[in-house]
Each structure stands twice: as C-alpha cells, then as structure tokens.
DRENDO-1510 file (C-alpha; in Angstrom, 1 decimal, always signed):
<recs>
REC; n; res; u; v; w
REC; 1; MET; +14.5; -17.0; -32.2 .
REC; 2; ASN; +15.6; -18.7; -28.9 .
REC; 3; ARG; +14.2; -16.3; -26.4 .
REC; 4; ILE; +12.6; -17.2; -23.1 .
REC; 5; GLY; +10.1; -15.0; -21.3 .
REC; 6; ALA; +10.8; -13.8; -17.8 .
REC; 7; SER; +8.0; -15.8; -16.3 .
REC; 8; ARG; +9.3; -19.0; -18.0 .
REC; 9; LEU; +12.9; -18.2; -16.8 .
REC; 10; LEU; +11.6; -17.9; -13.3 .
REC; 11; GLN; +9.9; -21.2; -13.5 .
REC; 12; ILE; +13.1; -22.9; -14.8 .
REC; 13; ALA; +15.2; -21.2; -12.0 .
REC; 14; GLY; +12.7; -22.6; -9.5 .
REC; 15; ILE; +12.9; -26.1; -10.9 .
REC; 16; LEU; +16.7; -26.0; -10.8 .
REC; 17; ASP; +16.7; -24.4; -7.4 .
REC; 18; VAL; +18.9; -21.5; -8.5 .
REC; 19; GLY; +18.5; -17.8; -8.5 .
REC; 20; ILE; +17.6; -16.2; -11.8 .
REC; 21; GLU; +21.0; -14.5; -11.8 .
REC; 22; PHE; +22.5; -17.9; -12.5 .
REC; 23; PHE; +21.5; -17.6; -16.1 .
REC; 24; PHE; +23.3; -14.3; -16.5 .
REC; 25; GLU; +26.7; -15.1; -14.8 .
REC; 26; GLY; +29.6; -14.1; -16.9 .
REC; 27; LEU; +27.8; -11.7; -19.2 .
REC; 28; PRO; +29.6; -8.5; -20.0 .
REC; 29; GLY; +28.4; -5.4; -18.2 .
REC; 30; LEU; +27.5; -7.3; -15.0 .
REC; 31; ARG; +29.3; -6.7; -11.8 .
REC; 32; ALA; +30.6; -9.6; -9.9 .
REC; 33; GLY; +27.9; -11.5; -8.1 .
REC; 34; GLY; +24.9; -9.8; -9.6 .
REC; 35; PHE; +23.3; -7.5; -12.1 .
REC; 36; SER; +24.5; -3.9; -12.9 .
REC; 37; ALA; +23.3; -1.4; -10.3 .
REC; 38; ASP; +21.0; +0.4; -12.7 .
REC; 39; SER; +19.0; -2.7; -13.7 .
REC; 40; LEU; +15.7; -2.5; -11.8 .
REC; 41; MET; +14.1; -5.0; -14.0 .
REC; 42; ALA; +16.8; -7.5; -13.3 .
REC; 43; GLU; +16.4; -6.9; -9.6 .
REC; 44; PHE; +12.6; -7.4; -9.9 .
REC; 45; LEU; +13.1; -10.7; -11.7 .
REC; 46; THR; +15.2; -12.0; -8.9 .
REC; 47; ARG; +12.4; -11.6; -6.4 .
REC; 48; SER; +10.3; -14.7; -5.6 .
REC; 49; GLU; +7.1; -12.7; -5.7 .
REC; 50; SER; +7.7; -11.3; -9.2 .
REC; 51; ASP; +6.2; -14.2; -11.0 .
REC; 52; ARG; +3.0; -14.2; -8.9 .
REC; 53; LEU; +2.7; -10.4; -9.3 .
REC; 54; VAL; +3.1; -10.5; -13.1 .
REC; 55; ARG; +0.7; -13.4; -13.6 .
REC; 56; GLY; -2.0; -11.8; -11.5 .
REC; 57; PHE; -1.5; -8.4; -13.2 .
REC; 58; LEU; -1.8; -10.0; -16.7 .
REC; 59; ARG; -5.0; -11.8; -15.7 .
REC; 60; LEU; -6.7; -8.5; -15.0 .
REC; 61; LYS; -8.9; -7.8; -18.0 .
REC; 62; ASP; -10.0; -4.3; -17.0 .
REC; 63; ASP; -7.6; -1.4; -17.9 .
REC; 64; GLU; -8.9; +0.6; -14.9 .
REC; 65; ALA; -8.1; -2.3; -12.5 .
REC; 66; ARG; -4.6; -2.5; -13.9 .
REC; 67; ARG; -4.1; +1.2; -13.5 .
REC; 68; LYS; -5.3; +1.0; -9.9 .
REC; 69; VAL; -2.9; -1.9; -9.1 .
REC; 70; ALA; +0.0; +0.1; -10.5 .
REC; 71; ASP; -1.1; +3.2; -8.5 .
REC; 72; LEU; -1.3; +1.0; -5.4 .
REC; 73; VAL; +2.2; -0.3; -5.9 .
REC; 74; ASP; +3.5; +3.2; -6.4 .
REC; 75; TRP; +1.8; +4.4; -3.2 .
REC; 76; LEU; +3.0; +1.4; -1.2 .
REC; 77; ALA; +6.6; +2.0; -2.4 .
REC; 78; SER; +6.3; +5.7; -1.4 .
REC; 79; VAL; +5.2; +5.1; +2.2 .
REC; 80; SER; +7.6; +2.3; +3.1 .
</recs>
C-alpha cells in the first residue's frame, strides 16, 4: 500500500543528500553500517549510476536491444 519504487527512493535520497542506505538503517538482518553481504540489489541501488541505467534500460522498446544491453553489461563485468 505504501511502497516506493527504487527509482523514486533514489530521487528522494538525492534530494535529501543522503545515501539510500539511510532509509534502511536499523532494519533487522542488516549489518552495522550497510546492507547484508548477499544483497547485490541493495548494493546496486546505492550506486549513483543505477537510476540512470535503469531509466535508460526501461526506455528501450526493443526486446533484442534490452538483451544486448544485458549481454554488454555481463561482458564488461567479466573483463574488468
């Protein structure tokens, strides 16, 4: 009922000039000072580039283009 999407949460964090982890402080299951180690999505959301990447990806109308972008990111991650 009162959910906020990741993109909107990033916008709010930017306006408040805080990291996205600010909104999750004190939640059970989180290690002190950050997200649980196995939470790749939470780590992704803390990156400043995430909002731009997600917005651009969602604007792609072609399924093949989205697949190629995902392949490119996989490739870049494997060579760095």
